[in-house]
N, CA, C and O of each residue as an XYZ file, in Angstrom:
788
protein
N     -24.898    -75.908    -65.009
C     -24.201    -74.861    -64.136
C     -25.108    -74.282    -63.276
O     -26.256    -74.045    -63.652
N     -24.701    -74.014    -62.099
C     -25.522    -73.282    -61.162
C     -25.475    -71.838    -61.080
O     -24.468    -71.285    -61.520
N     -26.398    -71.150    -60.590
C     -26.300    -69.988    -60.313
C     -25.045    -69.248    -59.739
O     -24.531    -69.831    -58.784
N     -24.475    -68.130    -60.113
C     -23.330    -67.461    -59.393
C     -23.977    -66.736    -58.176
O     -25.067    -66.178    -58.305
N     -23.341    -66.745    -57.063
C     -23.916    -66.344    -55.787
C     -23.325    -64.903    -55.742
O     -22.131    -64.770    -56.010
N     -24.038    -63.875    -55.439
C     -23.717    -62.401    -55.228
C     -23.107    -62.475    -53.775
O     -23.645    -63.057    -52.834
N     -21.996    -61.853    -53.734
C     -21.422    -61.447    -52.561
C     -22.160    -60.619    -51.767
O     -22.735    -59.712    -52.368
N     -22.322    -60.683    -50.458
C     -23.083    -59.836    -49.682
C     -22.315    -58.588    -49.488
O     -21.117    -58.728    -49.244
N     -22.861    -57.233    -49.564
C     -22.118    -56.271    -49.260
C     -22.207    -55.682    -47.767
O     -23.170    -55.813    -47.012
N     -20.995    -55.001    -47.494
C     -20.894    -54.449    -46.366
C     -21.648    -53.246    -45.870
O     -21.495    -52.195    -46.493
N     -22.494    -53.273    -44.757
C     -23.266    -52.418    -44.225
C     -22.584    -51.263    -43.775
O     -22.033    -51.371    -42.680
N     -22.495    -50.170    -44.374
C     -21.852    -48.912    -43.795
C     -22.874    -47.856    -43.615
O     -22.545    -46.703    -43.893
N     -24.108    -48.106    -43.173
C     -24.921    -47.062    -43.035
C     -24.846    -46.244    -41.752
O     -25.393    -45.144    -41.671
N     -24.127    -46.820    -40.698
C     -23.704    -46.267    -39.357
C     -22.412    -45.659    -39.364
O     -22.021    -45.042    -38.374
N     -21.762    -45.770    -40.323
C     -20.260    -45.326    -40.445
C     -20.280    -43.857    -39.986
O     -19.455    -43.477    -39.155
N     -21.174    -43.043    -40.488
C     -21.025    -41.700    -40.325
C     -21.520    -41.217    -38.972
O     -21.126    -40.162    -38.475
N     -22.479    -42.103    -38.343
C     -22.874    -41.762    -37.024
C     -21.548    -42.108    -36.201
O     -21.083    -41.173    -35.549
N     -21.035    -43.055    -36.161
C     -19.869    -43.498    -35.458
C     -18.706    -42.320    -35.508
O     -18.161    -41.806    -34.531
N     -18.487    -42.047    -36.822
C     -17.406    -40.837    -37.211
C     -17.911    -39.620    -36.260
O     -17.138    -39.053    -35.489
N     -19.199    -39.295    -36.381
C     -19.470    -38.106    -35.674
C     -19.584    -38.230    -34.027
O     -19.514    -37.242    -33.297
N     -19.740    -39.369    -33.621
C     -19.824    -39.545    -32.169
C     -17.989    -39.579    -31.731
O     -17.566    -39.143    -30.661
N     -17.317    -40.046    -32.562
C     -15.878    -40.176    -32.142
C     -15.292    -38.722    -32.192
O     -14.503    -38.392    -31.306
N     -15.612    -37.890    -33.119
C     -15.348    -36.294    -33.275
C     -15.621    -35.528    -32.086
O     -14.837    -34.746    -31.549
N     -17.105    -35.885    -31.613
C     -17.539    -35.323    -30.466
C     -16.794    -35.647    -29.242
O     -16.485    -34.764    -28.441
N     -16.431    -37.144    -29.034
C     -15.785    -37.493    -28.083
C     -14.319    -36.707    -27.832
O     -13.955    -36.361    -26.708
N     -13.682    -36.523    -28.824
C     -12.366    -36.131    -29.014
C     -12.098    -34.496    -28.671
O     -11.136    -33.993    -28.091
N     -13.290    -33.858    -29.236
C     -13.550    -32.283    -28.836
C     -13.756    -32.080    -27.700
O     -13.302    -31.031    -27.242
N     -14.459    -32.924    -26.871
C     -15.135    -32.839    -25.343
C     -13.729    -33.117    -24.453
O     -13.393    -32.315    -23.581
N     -13.016    -34.208    -24.722
C     -12.104    -34.803    -23.890
C     -10.663    -33.847    -24.096
O      -9.895    -33.761    -23.138
N     -10.469    -33.418    -24.883
C      -8.947    -32.710    -25.266
C      -9.130    -31.283    -24.896
O     -10.073    -30.561    -25.221
N      -7.991    -30.946    -24.094
C      -7.845    -29.570    -23.535
C      -7.021    -28.869    -24.602
O      -6.058    -29.486    -25.056
N      -7.291    -27.649    -25.052
C      -6.823    -26.845    -25.744
C      -5.973    -25.536    -25.238
O      -6.547    -24.767    -24.466
N      -4.915    -25.314    -25.557
C      -4.233    -24.094    -24.860
C      -4.896    -22.898    -25.396
O      -5.056    -22.800    -26.613
N      -5.337    -21.882    -24.509
C      -5.597    -20.648    -24.937
C      -4.565    -19.609    -25.047
O      -3.664    -19.411    -24.232
N      -4.822    -18.860    -26.312
C      -3.725    -17.814    -26.410
C      -3.581    -16.900    -25.304
O      -4.541    -16.698    -24.561
N      -2.375    -16.277    -25.107
C      -2.146    -15.439    -24.147
C      -2.212    -13.974    -24.765
O      -1.731    -13.831    -25.889
N      -2.729    -12.955    -24.168
C      -2.874    -11.762    -24.710
C      -3.020    -10.733    -23.620
O      -3.447    -10.988    -22.494
N      -2.591     -9.430    -24.088
C      -3.026     -8.403    -23.165
C      -3.918     -7.328    -23.711
O      -3.850     -6.944    -24.879
N      -4.816     -6.826    -22.757
C      -5.759     -6.139    -22.862
C      -5.312     -4.507    -23.041
O      -4.880     -3.877    -22.076
N      -5.430     -4.039    -24.068
C      -5.110     -2.466    -24.481
C      -6.009     -1.865    -25.151
O      -6.665     -2.343    -26.077
N      -6.082     -0.659    -24.654
C      -7.081      0.331    -25.444
C      -6.291      1.216    -26.298
O      -5.646      2.132    -25.787
N      -6.292      0.995    -27.685
C      -5.342      1.793    -28.249
C      -5.928      3.470    -28.344
O      -7.098      3.852    -28.304
N      -4.667      4.288    -28.484
C      -5.159      5.527    -28.517
C      -5.787      6.003    -29.817
O      -5.540      5.488    -30.907
N      -6.796      7.242    -29.585
C      -7.367      7.697    -30.822
C      -6.295      8.162    -31.781
O      -5.250      8.697    -31.410
N      -6.592      7.947    -32.915
C      -5.663      8.565    -34.130
C      -5.495     10.114    -34.004
O      -6.424     10.883    -33.759
N      -4.278     10.449    -34.189
C      -3.973     11.887    -34.314
C      -4.836     12.719    -35.220
O      -5.412     12.277    -36.214
N      -4.874     13.937    -34.801
C      -5.673     14.918    -35.762
C      -4.439     15.195    -36.825
O      -3.281     14.824    -36.637
N      -4.858     15.835    -37.844
C      -3.993     16.202    -38.946
C      -3.066     17.109    -38.600
O      -1.938     16.979    -39.077
N      -3.356     18.223    -37.691
C      -2.312     19.144    -37.013
C      -1.405     18.557    -36.219
O      -0.339     19.136    -36.013
N      -1.679     17.296    -35.634
C      -0.794     16.663    -34.583
C      -0.023     15.821    -35.224
O       0.805     15.346    -34.447
N       0.088     15.380    -36.406
C       0.946     14.414    -37.203
C       2.239     15.024    -37.524
O       3.216     14.289    -37.667
N       2.348     16.335    -37.656
C       3.506     17.093    -37.767
C       4.367     17.523    -36.628
O       5.557     17.838    -36.638
N       3.492     17.469    -35.619
C       4.121     18.058    -34.291
C       4.432     16.652    -33.513
O       3.674     15.687    -33.417
N       5.792     16.805    -32.967
C       6.368     15.653    -32.059
C       5.825     15.775    -30.878
O       5.514     16.915    -30.531
N       5.582     14.698    -30.006
C       5.093     14.876    -28.724
C       6.405     14.801    -27.783
O       7.176     13.843    -27.724
N       6.495     15.979    -27.079
C       7.897     15.977    -26.355
C       7.611     15.678    -24.816
O       6.813     16.355    -24.169
N       8.279     14.680    -24.319
C       7.929     14.340    -22.954
C       9.456     14.636    -22.119
O      10.533     14.431    -22.678
N       9.370     15.027    -21.037
C      10.562     15.336    -20.273
C      11.186     14.162    -19.766
O      10.486     13.364    -19.143
N      12.526     13.911    -19.956
C      13.160     12.777    -19.514
C      12.657     12.176    -18.082
O      12.458     10.985    -17.843
N      12.514     13.148    -17.286
C      12.261     12.566    -15.737
C      10.807     11.930    -15.727
O      10.389     11.199    -14.829
N      10.117     12.302    -16.823
C       8.705     11.619    -16.842
C       8.595     10.203    -17.287
O       7.588      9.531    -17.063
N       9.734      9.715    -17.976
C       9.697      8.387    -18.645
C      10.494      7.517    -17.730
O      11.494      7.819    -17.077
N       9.820      6.308    -17.812
C      10.431      5.159    -17.082
C      10.879      4.200    -18.162
O       9.943      3.741    -18.817
N      11.978      3.827    -18.472
C      12.448      3.148    -19.436
C      12.667      1.727    -18.911
O      13.329      1.580    -17.884
N      12.145      0.656    -19.562
C      12.194     -0.771    -18.882
C      12.608     -1.489    -20.279
O      11.804     -1.509    -21.211
N      13.790     -2.029    -20.376
C      14.385     -2.826    -21.549
C      14.738     -4.223    -21.131
O      15.299     -4.484    -20.067
N      14.376     -5.107    -22.032
C      14.547     -6.625    -21.823
C      15.135     -6.908    -23.017
O      14.583     -6.711    -24.099
N      16.695     -7.555    -22.819
C      17.494     -8.054    -23.807
C      16.989     -9.505    -24.169
O      15.947     -9.976    -23.713
N      17.890    -10.208    -25.093
C      17.589    -11.447    -25.696
C      17.779    -12.542    -24.646
O      17.246    -13.648    -24.738
N      18.732    -12.085    -23.444
C      18.718    -13.101    -22.575
C      18.020    -12.804    -21.569
O      18.400    -13.338    -20.526
N      16.917    -11.983    -21.481
C      15.868    -11.795    -20.545
C      16.397    -11.082    -19.303
O      15.896    -11.311    -18.202
N      17.333    -10.280    -19.453
C      17.896     -9.549    -18.453
C      17.050     -8.204    -18.599
O      16.723     -7.776    -19.707
N      16.717     -7.562    -17.393
C      15.936     -6.291    -17.249
C      16.957     -5.145    -17.054
O      18.040     -5.381    -16.520
N      16.661     -4.044    -17.433
C      17.176     -2.791    -17.280
C      16.095     -1.747    -16.796
O      15.316     -1.344    -17.660
N      16.001     -1.403    -15.879
C      15.095     -0.229    -15.418
C      15.857      1.149    -15.320
O      16.657      1.402    -14.419
N      15.546      1.963    -16.283
C      16.379      3.100    -16.238
C      18.045      2.792    -16.592
O      18.438      2.409    -17.694
N      18.671      2.976    -15.745
C      20.295      2.612    -15.830
C      20.664      1.505    -14.990
O      21.807      1.050    -15.037
N      19.620      0.950    -14.083
C      19.911     -0.071    -13.345
C      19.586     -1.476    -13.772
O      18.516     -1.660    -14.351
N      20.450     -2.555    -13.532
C      19.883     -3.943    -13.715
C      18.977     -4.339    -12.688
O      19.290     -4.159    -11.511
N      17.747     -4.925    -13.043
C      16.797     -5.578    -11.975
C      16.211     -6.846    -12.189
O      16.380     -7.451    -13.247
N      15.588     -7.255    -11.329
C      14.892     -8.475    -11.450
C      13.329     -8.361    -11.712
O      12.837     -7.243    -11.563
N      12.583     -9.310    -12.051
C      11.200     -9.319    -12.132
C      10.608     -8.860    -10.739
O       9.752     -7.976    -10.793
N      10.906     -9.278     -9.695
C      10.300     -8.746     -8.385
C      10.517     -7.332     -8.324
O       9.741     -6.813     -7.522
N      11.288     -6.524     -8.879
C      11.737     -5.222     -8.596
C      10.794     -4.305     -9.453
O      10.602     -3.122     -9.172
N      10.187     -4.986    -10.587
C       9.477     -4.239    -11.723
C       8.382     -3.444    -10.988
O       8.323     -2.217    -11.063
N       7.437     -4.258    -10.207
C       6.233     -3.718     -9.548
C       6.396     -2.437     -8.522
O       5.689     -1.430     -8.577
N       7.532     -2.680     -7.514
C       7.989     -1.714     -6.764
C       8.330     -0.414     -7.282
O       7.877      0.635     -6.823
N       9.215     -0.509     -8.339
C       9.808      0.450     -9.165
C       8.925      1.294     -9.909
O       9.138      2.485    -10.139
N       7.740      0.515    -10.346
C       6.804      1.007    -11.173
C       5.803      1.894    -10.249
O       5.321      2.967    -10.613
N       5.580      1.297     -9.051
C       4.648      2.052     -8.067
C       5.212      3.360     -7.546
O       4.522      4.358     -7.340
N       6.570      3.275     -7.341
C       7.231      4.583     -6.770
C       7.390      5.580     -7.883
O       7.350      6.788     -7.648
N       7.580      5.072     -9.152
C       7.608      6.064    -10.245
C       6.170      6.677    -10.513
O       6.108      7.891    -10.707
N       5.099      5.976    -10.535
C       3.686      6.556    -10.794
C       3.351      7.208     -9.803
O       2.510      8.069    -10.062
N       3.751      7.135     -8.491
C       3.171      7.794     -7.370
C       3.965      8.943     -6.940
O       3.451      9.974     -6.507
N       5.556      8.709     -7.096
C       6.298      9.753     -6.578
C       5.915     10.467     -5.310
O       5.523     11.634     -5.269
N       6.078      9.579     -4.169
C       5.276     10.049     -3.041
C       6.265     11.139     -2.245
O       5.775     11.982     -1.494
N       7.511     11.053     -2.450
C       8.480     11.991     -1.731
C       8.998     13.210     -2.828
O      10.036     13.862     -2.716
N       8.216     13.299     -3.662
C       8.538     14.413     -4.913
C       9.795     14.485     -5.157
O      10.379     15.568     -5.101
N      10.467     13.252     -5.491
C      11.989     13.244     -5.815
C      12.180     14.094     -7.397
O      11.284     14.114     -8.241
N      13.160     14.580     -7.521
C      13.538     15.380     -8.766
C      13.857     14.388     -9.952
O      13.903     14.798    -11.112
N      14.077     13.055     -9.615
C      14.453     12.259    -10.649
C      13.278     11.424    -11.134
O      13.475     10.538    -11.966
N      11.939     11.692    -10.601
C      10.873     10.917    -10.772
C       9.716     12.066    -11.456
O       9.876     13.285    -11.516
N       8.632     11.347    -11.895
C       7.761     12.421    -12.597
C       7.353     13.554    -11.720
O       7.349     13.517    -10.489
N       6.975     14.661    -12.541
C       6.571     15.892    -11.777
C       5.132     15.598    -11.242
O       4.317     14.862    -11.798
N       4.948     16.283    -10.085
C       3.630     16.220     -9.422
C       3.130     17.620     -9.754
O       3.748     18.682     -9.816
N       1.614     17.287     -9.985
C       0.998     18.396    -10.344
C      -0.395     18.314     -9.878
O      -1.064     17.313    -10.132
N      -0.971     19.506     -9.078
C      -2.297     19.543     -8.711
C      -3.489     19.033     -9.483
O      -3.763     19.770    -10.429
N      -4.142     18.161     -9.373
C      -5.601     17.978    -10.183
C      -6.723     17.777     -9.671
O      -6.851     16.751     -9.004
N      -7.741     18.588     -9.808
C      -9.004     18.421     -9.172
C      -9.880     17.457    -10.028
O     -10.129     17.459    -11.233
N     -10.305     16.553     -8.915
C     -11.023     15.437     -9.461
C     -12.558     15.578     -9.168
O     -12.917     15.561     -7.990
N     -13.445     15.709    -10.126
C     -14.882     15.966     -9.820
C     -15.518     14.879     -9.345
O     -16.322     15.091     -8.437
N     -15.343     13.545     -9.791
C     -15.684     12.107     -9.353
C     -15.301     11.784     -7.972
O     -15.993     10.977     -7.352
N     -14.378     12.271     -7.479
C     -13.867     12.200     -6.143
C     -14.208     13.258     -5.209
O     -13.421     13.515     -4.298
N     -15.402     13.961     -5.348
C     -15.863     14.898     -4.533
C     -15.079     16.240     -4.566
O     -14.889     16.934     -3.567
N     -14.683     16.507     -5.709
C     -14.004     17.720     -6.150
C     -12.627     17.815     -5.596
O     -12.007     18.846     -5.855
N     -11.978     16.777     -4.778
C     -10.690     17.066     -4.037
C      -9.709     17.148     -5.037
O      -9.846     16.646     -6.153
N      -8.611     17.839     -4.617
C      -7.433     18.126     -5.351
C      -6.331     17.149     -4.971
O      -5.996     17.064     -3.790
N      -5.751     16.406     -5.911
C      -4.975     15.443     -5.661
C      -3.536     15.835     -6.353
O      -3.560     16.624     -7.298
N      -2.365     15.333     -5.928
C      -1.075     15.500     -6.404
C      -0.913     14.479     -7.367
O      -0.965     13.322     -6.951
N      -0.714     14.690     -8.655
C      -0.645     13.416     -9.396
C       0.407     13.736    -10.502
O       0.665     14.877    -10.886
N       1.026     12.508    -11.001
C       2.090     12.449    -11.996
C       1.406     12.165    -13.303
O       1.690     11.121    -13.890
N       0.434     13.095    -13.865
C      -0.317     12.834    -14.949
C       0.477     12.716    -16.335
O      -0.061     12.099    -17.255
N       1.778     13.307    -16.514
C       2.547     13.140    -17.511
C       3.453     11.992    -17.616
O       4.172     11.865    -18.607
N       3.460     11.158    -16.663
C       4.383      9.904    -16.630
C       4.040      9.017    -17.672
O       2.898      8.921    -18.123
N       5.093      8.316    -18.091
C       4.956      7.134    -19.263
C       5.989      6.390    -18.904
O       7.102      6.846    -18.645
N       5.587      4.879    -18.863
C       6.425      3.760    -18.756
C       6.599      3.257    -20.185
O       5.659      3.095    -20.964
N       7.819      3.037    -20.449
C       8.130      2.733    -21.933
C       8.731      1.292    -21.869
O       9.789      1.157    -21.254
N       8.119      0.155    -22.480
C       8.752     -1.026    -22.476
C       9.281     -1.440    -23.734
O       8.483     -1.508    -24.669
N      10.540     -1.743    -23.944
C      11.452     -1.933    -25.084
C      12.047     -3.387    -25.068
O      12.863     -3.697    -24.200
N      11.647     -4.253    -26.002
C      12.284     -5.707    -25.907
C      13.197     -5.751    -26.908
O      13.324     -4.840    -27.727
N      13.968     -6.940    -26.898
C      15.017     -7.366    -28.026
C      13.991     -8.285    -28.808
O      12.937     -8.672    -28.304
N      14.402     -8.589    -30.076
C      13.445     -9.366    -30.847
C      13.649    -10.840    -30.362
O      12.864    -11.713    -30.733
N      14.613    -11.097    -29.602
C      14.799    -12.587    -29.038
C      14.274    -12.703    -27.588
O      14.584    -13.744    -27.008
N      13.491    -11.757    -26.877
C      13.063    -11.929    -25.710
C      11.952    -12.775    -25.713
O      11.094    -12.724    -26.595
N      11.918    -13.723    -24.563
C      10.994    -14.562    -24.401
C       9.625    -13.932    -24.107
O       9.545    -12.928    -23.398
N       8.535    -14.525    -24.657
C       7.230    -13.971    -24.307
C       7.124    -14.083    -22.901
O       6.910    -13.056    -22.257
N       7.240    -15.152    -22.335
C       6.705    -15.380    -20.893
C       7.582    -14.230    -20.147
O       7.044    -13.859    -19.103
N       8.682    -13.651    -20.416
C       9.220    -12.676    -19.543
C       8.604    -11.445    -19.800
O       8.358    -10.646    -18.896
N       8.290    -11.203    -21.214
C       7.587     -9.818    -21.554
C       6.141     -9.876    -20.836
O       5.773     -8.889    -20.200
N       5.406    -10.894    -20.918
C       4.189    -10.938    -20.240
C       4.350    -10.793    -18.750
O       3.498    -10.211    -18.078
N       5.452    -11.325    -18.225
C       5.553    -11.139    -16.701
C       5.871     -9.600    -16.263
O       5.453     -9.146    -15.197
N       6.628     -8.861    -17.159
C       6.730     -7.590    -17.031
C       5.584     -6.727    -17.140
O       5.368     -5.839    -16.315
N       4.773     -6.976    -18.221
C       3.594     -6.320    -18.389
C       2.383     -6.461    -17.182
O       1.541     -5.634    -16.832
N       2.628     -7.756    -16.728
C       1.475     -8.177    -15.713
C       2.171     -7.369    -14.224
O       1.384     -6.989    -13.356
N       3.335     -7.211    -14.086
C       3.871     -6.673    -12.997
C       3.583     -4.943    -13.144
O       3.442     -4.283    -12.115
N       3.530     -4.467    -14.137
C       3.179     -3.228    -14.475
C       1.734     -2.962    -14.256
O       1.406     -1.878    -13.772
N       0.776     -3.914    -14.588
C      -0.584     -3.419    -14.607
C      -0.879     -4.004    -12.906
O      -1.864     -3.579    -12.301
N      -0.224     -4.686    -12.457
C      -0.631     -4.783    -10.805
C      -0.075     -3.791    -10.004
O      -0.632     -3.498     -8.946
N       1.129     -3.133    -10.422
C       1.535     -1.625     -9.868
C       0.242     -0.738     -9.786
O      -0.149     -0.169     -8.767
N      -0.394     -0.709    -11.094
C      -1.468      0.452    -11.041
C      -2.672     -0.073    -10.396
O      -3.410      0.730     -9.824
N      -2.956     -1.279    -10.412
C      -4.175     -1.933     -9.773
C      -3.806     -1.784     -8.069
O      -4.793     -1.659     -7.345
N      -2.836     -1.789     -7.590
C      -2.468     -1.818     -6.288
C      -2.510     -0.300     -5.821
O      -3.000     -0.005     -4.731
N      -2.040      0.544     -6.585
C      -2.330      2.018     -6.472
C      -3.582      2.478     -6.436
O      -3.915      3.330     -5.613
N      -4.349      2.011     -7.249
C      -5.591      2.231     -7.530
C      -6.677      1.574     -6.154
O      -7.676      2.150     -5.723
N      -6.195      0.403     -5.731
C      -6.942     -0.261     -4.705
C      -6.748      0.786     -3.408
O      -7.672      1.197     -2.707
N      -5.429      1.097     -3.265
C      -5.094      1.762     -1.999
C      -5.752      3.290     -1.886
O      -5.980      3.791     -0.785
N      -5.977      3.842     -2.892
C      -6.541      5.297     -3.157
C      -8.215      4.767     -2.929
O      -8.873      5.493     -2.183
N      -8.716      3.915     -3.348
C     -10.112      3.559     -3.275
C     -10.417      3.150     -1.955
O     -11.451      3.587     -1.449
N      -9.626      2.318     -1.259
C      -9.737      2.000      0.218
C      -9.833      3.528      1.098
O     -10.697      3.844      1.916
N      -8.766      4.257      0.679
C      -8.609      5.416      1.498
C      -9.793      6.474      1.210
O     -10.201      7.084      2.198
N     -10.335      6.732      0.071
C     -11.547      7.393     -0.119
C     -12.814      6.940      0.137
O     -13.678      7.738      0.501
N     -13.106      5.500     -0.031
C     -14.400      4.913     -0.094
C     -14.591      3.977      0.760
O     -15.716      3.653      1.141
N     -13.241      3.301      1.257
C     -13.291      2.065      1.993
C     -13.528      0.655      1.321
O     -13.528     -0.358      2.020
N     -13.714      0.607      0.069
C     -13.780     -0.461     -0.739
C     -12.516     -0.454     -1.731
O     -11.712      0.471     -1.848
N     -12.509     -1.723     -2.445
C     -11.368     -2.001     -3.192
C     -11.786     -1.104     -4.682
O     -12.892     -0.609     -4.897
N     -10.895     -1.067     -5.376
C     -11.359     -0.295     -6.899
C     -12.316     -0.918     -7.574
O     -13.120     -0.200     -8.169
N     -12.473     -2.397     -7.654
C     -13.338     -3.040     -8.478
C     -15.164     -3.042     -7.936
O     -16.162     -3.331     -8.597
N     -15.044     -2.613     -6.549
C     -16.240     -2.580     -6.026
C     -16.998     -1.118     -6.172
O     -18.081     -0.828     -5.664
N     -16.300     -0.407     -6.856
C     -16.777      1.304     -6.930
C     -17.667      1.183     -8.048
O     -17.765      0.248     -8.842
N     -18.387      2.408     -7.989
C     -19.257      2.608     -9.141
C     -18.311      3.024    -10.467
O     -17.085      3.139    -10.463
N     -19.074      3.184    -11.417
C     -18.160      3.583    -12.844
C     -17.715      4.905    -12.569
O     -16.519      5.070    -12.810
N     -18.361      5.945    -12.112
C     -17.999      7.298    -11.937
C     -16.640      7.382    -10.867
O     -15.648      8.071    -11.108
N     -16.799      6.604     -9.744
C     -15.811      6.601     -8.960
C     -14.386      5.826     -9.339
O     -13.271      6.061     -8.873
N     -14.771      4.821    -10.340
C     -13.518      4.359    -10.972
C     -12.826      5.136    -11.856
O     -11.602      5.104    -11.982
N     -13.726      5.971    -12.594
C     -13.203      7.062    -13.631
C     -12.394      8.218    -12.595
O     -11.477      8.877    -13.084
N     -12.758      8.404    -11.264
C     -12.047      9.376    -10.729
C     -10.598      8.809    -10.211
O      -9.537      9.432    -10.176
N     -10.830      7.541     -9.844
C      -9.446      6.851     -9.257
C      -8.545      6.965    -10.702
O      -7.404      7.416    -10.607
N      -9.054      6.560    -12.017
C      -8.107      6.396    -13.041
C      -7.513      7.578    -13.534
O      -6.542      7.617    -14.290
N      -8.343      8.863    -12.922
C      -7.724     10.237    -13.272
C      -6.494     10.376    -12.492
O      -5.486     10.925    -12.937
N      -6.583      9.909    -11.411
C      -5.513     10.151    -10.394
C      -4.088      9.344    -10.768
O      -2.954      9.807    -10.643
N      -4.447      8.043    -11.247
C      -3.630      6.960    -11.517
C      -3.992      6.468    -13.108
O      -4.499      5.377    -13.371
N      -3.651      7.431    -14.044
C      -4.028      6.952    -15.398
C      -3.086      5.907    -15.834
O      -1.919      6.155    -15.531
N      -3.314      4.667    -16.543
C      -2.425      3.779    -17.018
C      -1.677      4.242    -18.266
O      -2.277      4.456    -19.320
N      -0.397      4.389    -18.137
C       0.107      4.863    -19.340
C       1.512      3.969    -19.645
O       2.614      4.365    -19.265
N       1.345      2.908    -20.268
C       2.334      1.987    -20.582
C       2.698      2.038    -22.179
O       1.795      1.760    -22.969
N       3.798      2.331    -22.599
C       4.066      2.527    -24.017
C       4.747      1.436    -24.554
O       5.635      0.992    -23.826
N       4.549      0.788    -25.805
C       5.303     -0.129    -26.263
C       6.363      0.303    -27.167
O       5.966      0.727    -28.253
N       7.528      0.292    -26.980
C       8.627      0.759    -27.850
C       8.770     -0.484    -29.020
O       8.354     -1.637    -28.901
N       9.470      0.097    -30.157
C       9.701     -1.023    -31.187
C      10.563     -1.900    -30.702
O      11.460     -1.426    -30.005
N      10.546     -3.174    -30.890
C      11.584     -3.971    -30.574
C      12.985     -3.797    -31.341
O      12.942     -3.409    -32.508
N      14.052     -4.026    -30.824
C      15.320     -3.710    -31.217
C      16.049     -5.211    -31.089
O      15.665     -6.110    -30.341
N      17.171     -5.265    -31.980
C      18.114     -6.394    -32.040
C      19.307     -5.768    -31.522
O      19.899     -5.084    -32.357
N      19.825     -5.816    -30.361
C      20.946     -5.214    -29.734
C      22.170     -6.202    -30.097
O      22.123     -7.423    -29.947
N      23.240     -5.504    -30.583
C      24.545     -6.184    -30.637
C      24.603     -6.952    -31.967
O      25.314     -7.955    -32.018
N      23.813     -6.502    -33.197
C      24.045     -7.155    -34.283
C      23.167     -6.426    -35.319
O      22.637     -5.339    -35.089
N      23.046     -7.147    -36.547
C      22.230     -6.874    -37.701
C      20.832     -6.955    -37.361
O      20.403     -7.852    -36.635
N      20.101     -6.049    -37.859
C      18.576     -6.413    -37.662
C      18.030     -6.876    -38.948
O      16.850     -7.216    -39.031
């Protein structure tokens, strides 16, 4: 009888290299969705003596924006569209005609703006409350409109005072503009309207 022949083995030495190259190829050619987010600076934690004292805000200083599960907007007591949010917010923040139903105007001396005194609504608060079924897209659109309102007001004042947009000012000048138009957006706890929670 003759010798038994050995079956030749399959050469797998380059399999790891090929797998690595395929992995790199798919990572480079695949697009990944980025998460959306909101840049927010959280307030400092309250002092011990403040924990027991509730902060009272006059009703005229609060702009309530509510979004229900069907994505309908209510600004104050009026139904509104997304297009209305920015203009209503700008009017609320600035209160140019000193209306009694809008935030109180108070004089404020701003050191960074040459020591000038500005009439500001420093106690205003914009409160956004959603339903648990509200679409994220609508929520982000409302937040974007509110931030745009602040940005436009800051740009207008920057051009008036310095001739440049807010983004081109020095850090001190930007701080002064922010003192005139401080961003105060409050997130109210989501609710489920018309049913059990």
